[in-house]
Each structure stands twice: as structure tokens, then as C-alpha cells.
N, C-alpha and C positions, 0 to 999 in steps of 0.2 A: 210181828205183833203190832208194831207202831203203824204200819200201813192199814191194818184192819181197824184199829182204833180210830185213826184219822178218817177213814171212810165212814165209819159208823157215826162219828161226831159231825161230819160235814155234809153228808148226803142223805136225802130221803128217797124212798122208792128204789132201793138198791136192787139192781138186776144181776142175779148170779146164775151161772150156768155150770152144770156138771157134765163131764164126759169121761170116758174110759181111756186111759193111756194105752197107746198101741192099737187103737181101733179107729177106723176100719182097717187101716194098714199100720204096720209096725212103726213107720217113720212119720206118722201123721200128728204125733203129740204136739210138737212145736208149731207146725203150720196152722193147726186149729187154734192154738193159744194166740198166735199172732193175729189171726183173722178175728177172733173174739175181741181182742183189744181194739183193733181198728174199727170194729162195728159199734163200739161204745159199751161193752160189757163192763160192769163195775167190780166183779169178784168172780173168780173161777175156782171150781173144785175139780181137781184131776183125780179120777178114780184109779186106785191100785187094784188091778184085777185079781180075783181070788176064785178058787175052784168050787167053793161052797157058799155062795152069797145069799144067805138066808132071807135077808130083808128086801132083796131086790126082785122086781117084777121081771117078766120074760124078756123085755127089751134090753134092760141093763144086764141081765144074766147072759143073754146071747153075746152082748158086746164084750163081757168079761171072758167068756169062753173063747171067743174069736181072738181076743188080745193075747190070751195065754197060748193059743195055737200059733199065733204069729211070733211068739218068743218073748213077750213082754215079761219083765221082772222088776223088782224094786231097784236092783242094781242098774238095769238098763234105763229105767225112768230117770234116776238121778243123773246118769250120763247124758240123757237127752236134754235135760233142763239145766245143766250145769252152768250155762251162760245166759240164762233167761234175764238176769239183771245186767245192766239197767234198762235194756230195751223194753222189757215188760214192767210197767209201772203199777199195775193194779195188784191187789193182794192175791196170793195164790195159796190154796189150801189143798192138802192131800187127804183123800178120803178112802178108807178101806177097812179091812178086818185085821184084828190084832195078831193072828197067827203068823202071817208073813213078816210082820214087824218084830215079833218075838224071834223068829228065825234069823232075821237080819241082825238083831240085837237092838234093844230099845235105846240104849245110850248112843250107839253108833248111828241109829236112825235119826235121833234128835240132832246129833252133831252134823249129820249130812244135810238135814233140812236147813239148819242155820247157815251152813257153808254155801249152799246154792241159792238161798234167798227165799225159801218157803216160809210163809208167815204163820201157818197153823195146820192142824191136823184134825180130822174127824174119824174116830175109831169107835163105831157104835157098840161093839161088843167088849170094849174095855170097861170092866166094872168100876163104878165110881170109887168104891172103897179101896180097890187095888191101886187105882190112879193116885188117890189122895195119900195113901201110905207109902207107895214106892216111887212114884214118878213125878208127882206134881212139882217138886223142887227142881228136878232136872229140866222140865218143860219151861218153868218160869225163869230159871237162870239163863236158858238159851234164848229166851224171848219168843218162844213158840207157843201160840195160843192153842189150847186143847178145847175143842168144842163138844159139848154134850148134847144129846138129843132128849127131847121130852115129847110125850104122846098124850092123847086124850085120857089115857089111863094113869098117867103119872100123878101121884098125890101132891097136893099143894105143898106139903112139908118137904117133899123131895125136890120139887121145883125150886123152892127157896134155898135149899142146901146147895143145889147146882148153881144157882144165881150167886151165892156167896163165894163160890170157888171157881168162877169163870172170869176170864180176862179178855175175851173176844166177843163172840155172840153165842146165843143159845139157838140151836137148830130145832125149830118147832115143827115137828112132824104133824101134818094136817089130819091124818087119820091112822087107824090101826092096821090098815091094809099094807101090802107091799107097794113098792114104787110103781108108778104108772101114770100116764096122762089121763086126766079126767075132764069132763065137759064143764063142770062147775063145782062150787063149794056148797055143801048142804047147811041147813040151819043148825044142825047138830055141831058141825065143825065151827061155825061162827060163834056158837055158845061157848065152845071150848076156848076159842081165841079171846073172847071177852072175859072168861074166867081167869085166864093167865094174865091178861092185862090188869085185872082188878087187884092182882097181888102187888102191884107197884114195884116191879123188879128193877134192879140197877142195870142189869145186862140187857142190851138190845136183843131182839129176836128176829130171826129170818125164817120164813115159812117154806117148807119143802114138802114134796109128795103131792101129786095131782095138779101142779101148776104147769099149764101147757099152752096158754094163749093170752091175748091181751086182757080178756075179761077176768080170768082167774088171777092173773098177775095183779091187776089193779085192785081187785077185791082183797087179796092177801095184803097188799100194801096199806090198806085202810086199818089193818090190825097189827102190823109189825113194821120193822124198818125196811123190809124188802122181801123178796121171794126168790126161790131157786127153781130153775127149769132143768129137768134131767132127762126123763124118758123121751119127751117130745124132741129134744135136741139130738139125742142119740139116734132116734128114728131118722132125723134129717141126715145125719152122717151116714147111715146105712144106705140111704137113697142117693145122696149127692157127694159123699166123701168129704174131703177137706176143701171143697170148693169155696173160695173166699167170697164170691158173689152171693152164693146161696146162704152162707153163714151170716153175711151182712143183712140180707133181706129178712132172715129169721129173727135176728135181734131187733132190727128196726120195727118189724111188724108188731112184736110184743111190747116194745117200749114206746109205741107211737105217740102217746100223750104224756110221756114222762121224760 
């Protein structure tokens, strides 16, 4: 959590990338992570593949299906990243669905995150009330930041409640659609960003969904602390694999003026 807080306090225009563990090949998880750090990425979300990814668009769904076919699991992911520190200095967040975490054991999962140096988790289908009543103390005692998502449909009161119970960043979903690269951000989306900013929240926001190029990244950064690129990067991995040069060019192209 300290790495996340330090990043949020010290840097503007945070560039975050999402990719699925075990994709396109089972052993690509760490090579991709190393390449992203070398390229200048600020924060990485590693996806834990799940068989029923409801909020994911076709690109990330495919990556999840392929990773599972490759043999990826939470156990194997922890094994792959067990020595990521201290060579990886940027914050690392695990993102996925709650069912595999329940199967692994929530306490065991939190403990393992702490052990290997994971800074936070994003579990979109973990209900806030359940987190607050059962797990918040466990996360906080372990120093693992739990990140909540908000959408254009999230009421102001709910956003303020999430803000009061967040210790990392709030994931500001840019639209109600599933994940996927978009060519630009609409006026409706910008109105939503302005509405959230008018609430004067204490927790920094990072915008995700639909961020795919320099233009959408720079626009998102005008309204939040940074932005997350997911589907566009996963598409690159499908085409180029864990090629360090291709990953470097991808990151540099989007971060060109930042």
C-alpha cells in the first residue's frame, strides 16, 4: 500500500497497464512485467483469469480463456511473482473476480499478497458491505489496498462512502460498457468525470475502460490522477507476445508527452 500511496502523492498522469497472467503464454507473466517497468510504466494490474468474466470485453475475455487453457491459477501466479521484489519497484495490483479468491481462501490470499509484495487488489464483484463487515480489517492490517470501482451510474452518496473507506485509489470506470479500446471519450463521459471531481473526494481516481492511445490517455489525465490501458495492451500481446521492444514502443507512444 505504501508504494501506491507514494506514487499517488508524487506523480501526476500515472500510466497504468492491465494484462492477464499466463497470457499469451503461461510463462509470460514476469517477462511482461519486467518489460513494462523498463518501458516506464507507473503501475501494473495483473489479471487473475476467471472462466466467467462478466465485465470484460471480448479481448480480455479471450486472454482469460487462453490463460486458463494454458494452466494459469492463483497458486501458479503467486509462484511466478514470488521474487518480484525488489527488482520490480512499481506498485503491483492483482485484479480479478471474487470466486477464485474465495476458493483460495480470503485470509490466505491476503497473506500471500503481503508475502510476495503485492500492493493492492481489485475485486469488482466483492460487495462493498461484505468487504466492510468481513474483510476490511484483514486488508488494512496486511497493508493491502482494496480498490473499488465507480461507474456513471454510481450515486454520489455511494461514491462518498467508497471514498471514506478507500486507502489507495478509486477505479473510475469511464462508461457502463464492458472493457474495450475506444477511439475517444464522449461529452457524457466528461460530464461524469466533472461530477465526480465536484465531490472533492480525498481518494485519488484513476480512469479505466476505453483508454487506448495517447489522446484518450491525455484526456483522462485532465480529470484524474492517471489512466489504465487494458484491452489495447492485451491486443498487442496477442500480436507480439512478450516482445520487450514492442512493449517499450507501446508504452512510449502513449506516454509521449508525459
